[in-house]
N, C-alpha and C positions, 0 to 999 in steps of 0.2 A: 662639594666634595663627598658629602655623605651619600647623596644619591648616586654619584659615579662609582663609589666603592661598593654600594649595594648592587648596582648593575653588574659590576665586574664579578662580584661574588656569585650572583645568580648565573652568569655566563659560565663561570668556572664549574659550578655545580652541574649545569646542563651538560657541559663537556665531559665531566666524569661519568655521568649517567650514560651518555652516548658511548663513551669508550667501554663502559661495563657491558652495554648491550651488544657491542661488537664481539665480545668474548663468548656470547651465548652459542651453544652448539646447534644453531638453527640453519638448516640448509633448505634449498627449494624442495627437495624430495621429502624432507621431514615436514615442511610446511604443508605440502600437498597431502601427506598422510594424516596430519592433524585435521586439515579441512575435511577430508573424507570421513574420518572418525566422528567428527562433530555432525556431519550430515547423517551418517548412519544412526547415531544416537538420537538425533532429532526425528528421524523416520520411525524408529522404534517407539519413541514417546508418542508420536502422532497416532500410530496404530493403537496404542493403549488408550489414548485419549478418545479416539473414535469409538472403540469398544465400550468405554465407560459412558460416553454420551448416548450411544445407540441404545443402551439399556436404562437410560434415564428418562427425563421428561421430554415430550415432543418439542420440536422447534416452534415457538409460538408465532414467530413472524412468517416463516415459510408455511406453517400450518394454517395461519390466518388467510394467506393467499389461496391455499389449496381448498379451504373451506368456503370461499366466496362462491356465490351463484354466478356462473359464467354469463348468464343472460342479464343479470342485474348486479354486477359486482360491487357497485358503490352504495347499494342500499340494503341488500339482503345478507343475512347471516344464517348458516346452517352448520350442522355437525358439532355444535356445542363450543365452537371456538370463536374468539373475537374476530370480526371481519377487519383485516388490515389492508385490504386492496385499495391503495391510494395512488398506484402508479397508472400510467396511461393504459388504454385498452391493448396496446401492443404487447404488454407484459403477458397477456394471455397466450402468446406464442410460446412462451417459456413454461408457464405454470399449467397451461391447459393439458398437455400430454402427461404431466406428472400426476394428474388426478386419477389416472389409471392405477396408481399405486395406493396402498393403504398408508395411513399416517406414519406408521413405524418405518416402513420402507422408504417413504419420502424423507424422513429425518436422517436415516442411515445414508441414503444417496447424497442428500444435500451437504451433509457434514463431510462426507468423504471427498466430494469435489472441493469444498472449502479448504480442506487440509492439503490436498494436492496443490492447489493454487498457493497456499501459504508456504508450502515447502519450496515451490519454484521461486517465490519472492525472497524468502528468508535464507535459503541455502544453509550454511553452517550455523546461522543464528536461530534455526528453527526451535531447538530445545528451549532456550531461555524465553523466546518469544511466546511459546505456548503457555508460559506461566504468567503472562501479563493479564491483568483483569479485563481490559477491553477486548483483547483477542479471545480469551476463553468465554467471555460473555457473548461475543459475536457468534462463536461456534454454537453456543447453547441456544440462542434465540433463532439462529438461522436467517440472519439478514443478508444484505448484499455488499457491505462495506469492503470486504476482502476482494470481491469480484470487481468492484469499482477501482480498487487499487491496481488490479491487473489490467483493467481497461486503460488507465492512465499510462502505465508502463509500456504496454503494447501499442498505445495510441501514437507514439512517435514514429513507429514503423507501419502500423496499420490504423490509420485515423478513423476507419469505420467503427472501431470499438467505442468511440465516443457516443454512438447511438444508445448504448446501454445507460449512460448517465442522463442524456436528454429525455429518454422515454421512461425513466423511472423517477429518480429524485429531482430531475429537471434543473434545479439551480446550480449544481456542480458543472453544468454545461458552460458556465462562465469561463471555465478553463480553456475554452477555445480561443480566448483572447491571446493565448500564448502564440498561436499560429498567426494571428493578425498582427501582433507586435513584431514578430520576426519576418513578416511578409511571406510566410509559407502558404501561399494561397491555394496551391494544389491540395495540400493536406486539409486545409479548412473546407474546401469545396467537397472533398471526399467525405469528411465527417458529416457535413450538413446534408449531402446528397444521400448517404446511406440512411441517415435518420429520416429524411423525407420519404425515401422509398419504403421503408418499413412502416412508417406511420400511414403512408398513402394506401398500402395494401390493407392495413388494419381498418382504416376509415371506410374503404369500399366494402369491407365485410360487416362492419358494425358502426355505421355513422352515428347512431343514437348514443352509443357508449362514449364516443368522443365528446358529444354535447354534455353528457352527464359528468364527464371528467372535468371539462372546463368549468362547469357550474361548481363542482366540488372545489376546484382551485381558487375560484374567484369569490366564493361565499364564505371562506374561512380565512381568518388572519393567520399570520405566520405563527405557528405554535412554539411554545417554549417548554422544554422538559426540565422540571426541577431536579436537582438543585443548581443546574447550569442555566442561569437566567439570561443568557446572551441570545437575543433574537437574531434572526437572519440580517436585519437591517443594521444592527450594531456590528455584526461580524463582517458585513459586506466590504467596507473600506479596507480592512486588513486582508481580506481575500484578494481584492484587486491589487493591492500593493505586492503581495507575495507572487501573484501570477505575472504581473507586468515586470517587476524587478527581476524575477527569475528568468523571464524570457529575454530581457536585455542582457543579462549576464550568462545566459545559456546554462543555468543551474536547474536541471530537471527536477531535482528533489523539491524545489520551491513550488513547482506546479502541484505536486501531491499535497503539500501543506495548504496551498490556496484552495484546492478542490475540497479539502476537508473543512476548511473554514466556510466554504460556500454551501455546505449541506443545508437543507431547509430546516432541519432540527439537529441540534448538537446535544448529545448526552454521553454518558460514559462509554457506551458501545462505539460511538462515532470515531473515537481515537484509533480504532482498529484499522481504519483506512490508511493510517500513517505507515503501515507495513510496506506501502509502495515506495517508501524512502529507502528501504533496505538494499535493493539492487545497486543504488548509487552509492550507498555507504560501503558496500562490498567492493565496488570499483575503486573508490577512493582509497580504501585500505590496501587493495592490491597494488595500486600505483605507489603508495607510500612504502610498502614492503619492497617494491622494486628499487626505489631510490635508496632504501636502507641497505640492500644488498650491494648496490654500486658504491655507496659510501664505505661500507665495510671492506670491500675489495681494495679501495684506495687506502684505507687505514692499514690493512694487512700488508699492503705493498710498502708503505712507509715504515711499518714495524720491521719488516724483513730487511729493508735498506739500513735501518738503524742497527740491527744486529750484525749485519755484514760489516758496517763501518766500525763497530766496536771490536769485532774480531780482527779486522785489519789493523786497528790501532794496537791491539795486544801483540800481534805477530811482529809489528815493527819494533 
């Protein structure tokens, strides 16, 4: 009896809260205006953030790729920056043309593109997302987690974007299991075909670099970045569960989580990849708001009927 009474009380409280929410002066036009205002505020903050970052320290990750010797990217260091070139030789297609810029211009351009992608993914959530430590750290160091998030989101429509993951951090390519589980073979073949095409062209241009990269991958154990001591092999089962379960339930946000867990190294910046969940959160909130509008219309109709019934009783 006690549990039943508690459940009834909770139900009554939820009903009162719902009835209270129906009295809020929120219309679709006002909701759209609020969304647009949040987007504008986020864009303004992003511009300020870009200006502040552009006048600060250079992006150590993007700068490390920029500083690598294109003829021997896996062994040489120049320019006074740590060599961080650990991606496949195909990454040279991206970073090579950027060596025509100086380091300051590279940092400004790289961070501008990151912020544009972040604005696309976050929408009205851009302003608060910018204050998250992993996101701000990602913008500071100039890595590619935000770009990987975009690749996952776009990959459902344009599977070729998966080449970015396979040819850089490699292990997040496990996310292609999504298409295998769902038997979306065309998307899987496009992703693998695009990757093979880019890798093939790069190999024809620099076969020795591909040998050096394979040596680099096979001669080092999976690194662990303190204080997050979860190696790739520890995270792998959780990544597979997220990807496979998400594919079976058609929950695309779960693929973003699985890809994040499948990164070769996880540290505080890695969580910035989770911004790829935001488009699906926005969709879910939009659907919930639509259901709320419908429920409020039903509630308002019942309220109007009650008022008319009361008026009729008085007149009688």
